[in-house]
Structure formats: C-alpha cells, structure tokens
LUMDO-981263 format. One line per field, with one value per residue: residue number from 1; residue in three letters; x, y, z of N, C-alpha, C in turn. Coordinates in nm, 2 decimals. Layout:
<sites>
resi <- NUM,...
resn <- ALA,...
n_c1 <- X,...
n_c2 <- Y,...
n_c3 <- Z,...
ca_c1 <- X,...
ca_c2 <- Y,...
ca_c3 <- Z,...
c_c1 <- X,...
c_c2 <- Y,...
c_c3 <- Z,...
</sites>
This chain:
<sites>
resi <- 1,2,3,4,5,6,7,8,9,10,11,12,13,14,15,16,17,18,19,20,21,22,23,24,25,26,27,28,29,30,31,32,33,34,35,36,37,38,39,40,41,42,43,44,45,46,47,48,49,50,51,52,53,54,55,56,57,58,59,60,61,62,63,64,65,66,67,68,69,70,71,72,73,74,75,76,77,78,79,80,81,82,83,84,85,86,87,88,89,90,91,92,93,94,95,96,97,98,99
resn <- MET,ILE,LYS,GLU,ASN,PRO,GLU,ARG,VAL,LYS,MET,ILE,ILE,GLU,MET,HIS,LYS,LYS,ALA,THR,ASP,TYR,ALA,MET,ALA,HIS,ARG,ASP,GLU,MET,VAL,GLU,ILE,ALA,MET,GLN,LYS,LEU,GLY,GLN,GLN,ARG,LYS,SER,ILE,GLU,GLN,ALA,ILE,PRO,ASN,VAL,GLU,LEU,THR,TRP,ASN,ILE,ASP,ASP,ALA,PHE,THR,LYS,HIS,ALA,ALA,ALA,TYR,ALA,GLN,LEU,MET,LEU,GLU,ASN,LYS,GLN,ILE,ARG,GLN,MET,PRO,ASP,VAL,SER,LYS,VAL,VAL,THR,THR,ARG,PHE,VAL,SER,THR,GLY,GLY,MET
n_c1 <- 2.13,1.97,1.97,1.87,1.64,1.46,1.20,1.15,1.36,1.25,1.01,1.13,1.25,1.02,0.91,1.10,1.08,0.84,0.87,1.08,0.95,0.75,0.88,1.03,0.81,0.71,0.87,0.90,0.81,1.04,1.24,1.16,1.21,1.47,1.59,1.51,1.63,1.90,1.97,2.03,2.00,1.71,1.77,2.00,1.94,1.72,1.85,2.03,1.84,1.74,1.95,1.92,1.83,1.64,1.64,1.52,1.53,1.75,1.97,2.16,2.28,2.26,2.43,2.69,2.72,2.73,2.99,3.16,3.13,3.25,3.51,3.58,3.56,3.75,3.98,3.97,4.05,3.85,3.76,3.93,3.97,3.88,3.56,3.42,3.19,3.01,2.96,2.85,2.62,2.31,2.09,1.89,1.63,1.50,1.52,1.41,1.14,1.12,1.17
n_c2 <- 9.28,9.06,9.04,9.27,9.33,9.09,9.00,9.16,9.03,8.77,8.85,8.91,8.67,8.52,8.63,8.61,8.32,8.29,8.40,8.26,8.00,8.05,8.13,7.89,7.77,7.86,7.86,7.98,8.24,8.33,8.30,8.53,8.75,8.71,8.77,9.06,9.14,9.07,9.09,8.90,8.68,8.52,8.24,8.17,8.17,8.01,7.77,7.77,7.75,7.49,7.40,7.58,7.59,7.73,7.80,7.80,7.67,7.63,7.37,7.13,7.00,7.22,7.37,7.24,7.21,7.49,7.53,7.37,7.47,7.74,7.67,7.57,7.82,7.95,7.80,7.86,8.10,8.31,8.41,8.57,8.44,8.19,8.18,8.16,7.95,7.87,8.10,8.26,8.16,8.08,7.86,7.91,8.05,7.87,7.60,7.59,7.66,7.94,8.18
n_c3 <- 1.53,1.57,1.85,1.92,1.79,1.78,1.69,1.43,1.28,1.27,1.13,0.91,0.79,0.78,0.56,0.37,0.36,0.26,-0.02,-0.12,-0.12,-0.29,-0.53,-0.58,-0.69,-0.89,-1.15,-1.40,-1.36,-1.21,-1.39,-1.54,-1.38,-1.31,-1.57,-1.59,-1.34,-1.36,-1.64,-1.83,-2.10,-2.19,-2.28,-2.17,-1.89,-1.86,-1.91,-1.67,-1.47,-1.40,-1.22,-1.00,-0.67,-0.43,-0.10,0.24,0.46,0.69,0.78,0.92,0.70,0.50,0.63,0.62,0.34,0.28,0.40,0.26,0.00,0.07,0.09,-0.15,-0.28,-0.17,-0.24,-0.52,-0.51,-0.47,-0.25,0.02,0.27,0.47,0.60,0.92,0.93,1.16,1.28,1.09,1.01,1.13,1.27,1.43,1.41,1.23,1.31,1.54,1.51,1.51,1.77
ca_c1 <- 2.00,1.89,1.96,1.79,1.48,1.41,1.07,1.18,1.42,1.12,0.92,1.21,1.28,0.89,0.88,1.20,1.05,0.72,0.91,1.15,0.87,0.69,0.99,1.05,0.70,0.68,1.00,0.86,0.85,1.18,1.32,1.13,1.25,1.63,1.59,1.51,1.72,2.05,2.01,2.06,1.92,1.63,1.82,2.10,1.87,1.64,1.94,2.08,1.74,1.73,2.05,1.89,1.76,1.63,1.59,1.51,1.54,1.89,1.98,2.28,2.33,2.29,2.55,2.80,2.74,2.80,3.13,3.24,3.13,3.33,3.63,3.60,3.57,3.90,4.08,3.97,4.08,3.74,3.77,4.08,4.01,3.76,3.46,3.38,3.04,2.93,2.97,2.77,2.51,2.25,1.96,1.80,1.49,1.43,1.52,1.31,1.03,1.10,1.23
ca_c2 <- 9.28,8.94,9.08,9.42,9.31,8.95,9.01,9.18,8.92,8.66,8.89,8.92,8.54,8.47,8.70,8.53,8.19,8.28,8.43,8.13,7.88,8.10,8.13,7.76,7.68,7.93,7.89,8.07,8.39,8.34,8.34,8.66,8.82,8.70,8.85,9.18,9.19,9.04,9.17,8.80,8.65,8.41,8.12,8.12,8.16,7.87,7.67,7.75,7.72,7.35,7.40,7.66,7.57,7.84,7.74,7.89,7.58,7.60,7.27,7.09,6.98,7.32,7.43,7.16,7.25,7.62,7.52,7.31,7.58,7.83,7.61,7.58,7.96,7.99,7.73,7.93,8.25,8.40,8.48,8.56,8.35,8.08,8.21,8.05,7.91,7.86,8.24,8.34,8.08,8.04,7.78,7.95,8.10,7.77,7.48,7.59,7.73,8.10,8.23
ca_c3 <- 1.50,1.65,2.00,1.96,1.74,1.71,1.61,1.31,1.21,1.25,1.02,0.76,0.78,0.73,0.42,0.28,0.34,0.15,-0.15,-0.16,-0.16,-0.42,-0.66,-0.63,-0.72,-1.00,-1.21,-1.51,-1.31,-1.16,-1.51,-1.58,-1.26,-1.34,-1.70,-1.56,-1.25,-1.40,-1.75,-1.90,-2.19,-2.15,-2.31,-2.05,-1.76,-1.89,-1.91,-1.56,-1.39,-1.31,-1.13,-0.90,-0.55,-0.35,0.02,0.35,0.56,0.71,0.87,0.92,0.56,0.43,0.67,0.55,0.20,0.28,0.43,0.15,-0.10,0.09,0.07,-0.32,-0.32,-0.11,-0.32,-0.63,-0.49,-0.51,-0.13,0.08,0.39,0.50,0.70,1.02,0.92,1.26,1.32,1.02,0.97,1.26,1.25,1.54,1.35,1.16,1.38,1.66,1.46,1.56,1.88
c_c1 <- 1.90,1.88,1.86,1.65,1.46,1.31,1.09,1.25,1.33,1.06,1.01,1.23,1.15,0.87,0.99,1.15,0.93,0.77,1.00,1.06,0.80,0.77,1.00,0.93,0.64,0.82,0.98,0.88,0.99,1.26,1.30,1.20,1.40,1.65,1.62,1.61,1.89,2.08,2.05,1.97,1.84,1.67,1.91,2.04,1.79,1.74,2.02,1.98,1.73,1.85,2.04,1.79,1.76,1.58,1.60,1.54,1.68,1.90,2.13,2.37,2.34,2.42,2.68,2.82,2.79,2.93,3.21,3.24,3.23,3.47,3.68,3.63,3.70,4.00,4.09,4.00,3.97,3.72,3.92,4.10,3.86,3.68,3.45,3.23,2.97,2.91,2.87,2.63,2.45,2.11,1.86,1.63,1.44,1.43,1.42,1.18,0.99,1.22,1.26
c_c2 <- 9.18,8.98,9.21,9.42,9.19,8.93,9.06,9.10,8.81,8.70,8.86,8.75,8.47,8.51,8.63,8.37,8.17,8.28,8.33,8.03,7.93,8.09,7.97,7.69,7.73,7.97,8.00,8.23,8.41,8.36,8.47,8.77,8.83,8.78,8.99,9.23,9.17,9.08,9.04,8.78,8.54,8.26,8.07,8.10,8.04,7.73,7.65,7.72,7.61,7.35,7.49,7.60,7.66,7.77,7.83,7.79,7.56,7.48,7.23,7.05,7.08,7.38,7.34,7.20,7.40,7.62,7.46,7.42,7.69,7.80,7.58,7.73,8.01,7.94,7.80,8.07,8.36,8.48,8.46,8.47,8.31,8.15,8.11,8.05,7.92,7.98,8.32,8.29,8.06,7.96,7.82,7.98,7.99,7.66,7.49,7.65,7.89,8.11,8.13
c_c3 <- 1.59,1.81,2.03,1.91,1.68,1.64,1.45,1.23,1.18,1.14,0.89,0.72,0.72,0.58,0.33,0.24,0.24,0.01,-0.18,-0.22,-0.29,-0.55,-0.71,-0.70,-0.87,-1.09,-1.33,-1.47,-1.25,-1.27,-1.55,-1.51,-1.28,-1.46,-1.65,-1.45,-1.29,-1.55,-1.85,-2.00,-2.15,-2.16,-2.22,-1.92,-1.76,-1.86,-1.76,-1.46,-1.31,-1.22,-0.99,-0.80,-0.45,-0.22,0.16,0.47,0.60,0.81,0.87,0.80,0.50,0.48,0.62,0.43,0.20,0.30,0.33,0.02,-0.08,0.07,-0.07,-0.34,-0.28,-0.19,-0.46,-0.63,-0.50,-0.37,-0.07,0.20,0.41,0.61,0.82,1.02,1.04,1.34,1.23,0.96,1.12,1.22,1.35,1.50,1.28,1.23,1.48,1.62,1.48,1.67,1.97
</sites>
C-alpha cells in the first residue's frame, strides 16, 4: 500500500495521530469506549488506564521497545518466532513529516 497509494497511507496516519492525541487527552472517554468495545468492567479499565500510552510517534526508542516486547512475547510462547522489527515498523511517515 505504501508503494501503490502513499497519499492514502499519509491520510490514515494523520487520522490515527488525531485519534491518538484525542484519546490521550480524554482518558474518561477512552474508559467508556474500552468498556463498550472490550466488554470489561469500569473498575478494571480504570485500574489499567494509567498504564496505557497510545502513541503515533514511532522513533528509535519506540522501535527498541517494540523489539524488546516481541522478545518477551517469544520467551512467553505468545508468538512462535521473533519478527524482524525493521521490516514491520517504518518511521518513514513520522520521521520526515510525511512523504
């Protein structure tokens, strides 16, 4: 999709950025949506929400954390093989401000 329709990718990323920033600024609404979509109780979501960080800004630190998290998932047998993070994560659309 990046090669075939980069403008669409850019538009989707902009929507994601706005939604992420909005959700982080309106935690009470994030709790409500999580209850609706996940079917969990308010108390459990309110306990978990301080540990939730939604982000769109993929930088080197994000990529390192993603690789570390994938390693933990592999060790805990949640995934069968370690993904090549450099192939599944791109900073192209955030590090250069777009295209």
